[in-house]
N, C-alpha and C positions, 0 to 999 in steps of 0.2 A: 337586289333591294330596289324597291320602287322609287322613282325620282319625283319627289314633290308632287303627288297627285293633287288635283284641285279639291279643296275642302269647302263644302257648302253647309252653312248653318240652316237647319230646316226643322225647327221645333214643331211647326204645324204640319209637317210632312207634305207640304205643297209641292216641293221639287221631287220628292220620292214618288208621289202619285203621278206626276207628270212623266217621270222616268218610266214608271211601270206601264203607262199608256202607250209607250213607243215600242214595247216588246211584249211578246206572248209566246210561251209562258215566262214568268219571272220566278227564278229559283233562289230561295233564301237559304244559305248554308249557315249552320250555327252549331255550336258544341255544348250549349247550355239550355236545357229544356225550358226553365222558367223565363229566361231571356227571350227565347223564341215566342213564348206565349205573350210576354209583355209587349214585344214589338207588334205582333198580330193584333193585339187589343188596341194599341195606339193607331194602327192603320185602319182598323174597323171604325174606331171612334171618329177619325178624321174624314171618313169616306161618306159621300152623300147618296150613294146608290145602295139598293138593297144588297145584302150579303148572303151568299150560299157558302156554308162552312162544312166541308167534308172532314169529319174528325176520325181519322183512322187510328190515332194514338190514344184517343179518349182522354187526353191530357187537358185540352182547353175546356171541354165540357165539364171535366172534373173540377177545374178551378172555378167555373161558374156555379156548380152545385155547392161547392164549399164556400162560395161567396168571396173568394180571393179576387175574382174578377166579376164586375157587374155586367149582366147580360144586356146587350144592346137590343132595342126593340126591333131593329131592322134586320137582325141576323136570324137565319134559319139553319139549324144545325142538323146534319145527317150523320149517322154513325153506320157507315156501310159495312156489310159483311160479304163474304164470298158468294152467298146465296142471292142477295138482292142487288149486287153491284150493277149488273146489266140493266135492270129496271131503273135504278137511280140515275145512271149516266144518261139513259135515254130521256128521262124526264127533264134532267138539267139541260141537256142539249137543246130540247125544244124551248125551254124557258129563256135561255140566254140568246136564242135566235130571235126572240120577240121583244126583249127588254134588256137594258144595260144592268149588269150585275158585277159585283166583285166576287169572284169565286176563289175560295181558299181551300187548298188541299193540304192537310196537315196529318201525316207527312209521308214522304217517299218511304221511309222506314216502315211505318205502319201499313202502308199500301202493300209493300212486298210481303209483309208478314202474314197477310190473309190469303195469299196464294202460295202454293208450293209446287205447282206443275213446272215442267221445264220451259214451257212457253209463257210463263207468267210475265217475264220481262218484256217480251214483245207485245203481249196483250195490254199491259199497263202503259207502255209507251204509246200504243195506238189510242188508248182511251184519253190520255193526256193531250195528245196531238189533236184529237177530235175536238175537245173542249177549247183548246187554244186556237185552232183554226176558226171555229165559230166565233170565239171572242174577238179575233182580229177583224172579222167581217162585220161584227155587230157592235163593237165598242166595249165589250166586257173585258175586264182584266182577270187573268188567271195567275194566282200566286201559289207556288208549291214550296213547302219547307222540307228541309233535310237535315237530320242530325249527322254530322260528319267529323272526320279526322283526316289528317294528311298521312299518306303512305310513305314508304321509304323513298319514292321518286318525287315527293312533294306534290302529289296529286290528291285532290279531295275525293274521298270515298265515304260511303255510308258506314256509320258506326252504330251498332255492330253490323257485320255482314260483309263489308269490303267491296260492295258493288260500286262501279263507277257511276258518276252522275251523268244523266243524258245531257247532251249539248247540241245546239244547232245555232246557225246564224240568226235565227228568229228568237232565240231565248235570251233573256237577261239573266246574268249570274251575279249574285251578291253574297258577300260574307258579312255576318252580323256579329259584333262583339260589344262589350261594355268597357269603357274607360272612365273611371270615376263615376260621375253622375250622368254621363252621356252614353247614349246608344250610338254606335258608329256603324253605318251601313256602307260597305265598300263595293263599288261597281267593278267587276272583274272582266277583262277581255278574254278572248279564247286561249290566250297564252297563260292566263291565270294572274296577269299583272293588274294591280289596282290602277284604275283610270281616274276615278273620283271618289270622294268620301262624303256621305251625307251625315252630318253631325246633328243628332237629336238631343237637345239640351234638356235634362230633367232636373236641373237645379232648383227650378221654381215649382216643381210638382209636389 
């Protein structure tokens, strides 16, 4: 059990954005689809840079079409497929090397679903590391979501599918959950232990 991790009240996501600026990529683990979309929308609304949103799940854009989420004027949504992914990643790599962006990749699960080759994992990781590397050099933040569950060993794995989450010393790993009116974003170290918790109070929303 974690020993009293630091808890930070962060309704405006000021501390969260600062945290994300120190790591690339930042991986958001979550078990509830709408909660994931809700957090991404809060992050997008609080962000001052233009946003590139890679919607592999088609969930976020679905919420926008149904007007459950209001579209932000600064967001540009891509719906990549296996056919056009190389073209899209090349275009995005050029853009984020010239201008600061928030890049959202939603999600690992959907990303893996469009590839079925044995080398898909290596190709996907290489694509993500390319964007993250350019982001570190040029000041863009890369956010990746993942729908997850814990396996019998207490490790976070993709759900469904069972793949392990990529991890490196340059990645930030966070777990998102809801407690009452609050979104709770826990920063995890490489041992999976909670180091600090960002509390996003929604009681006034």
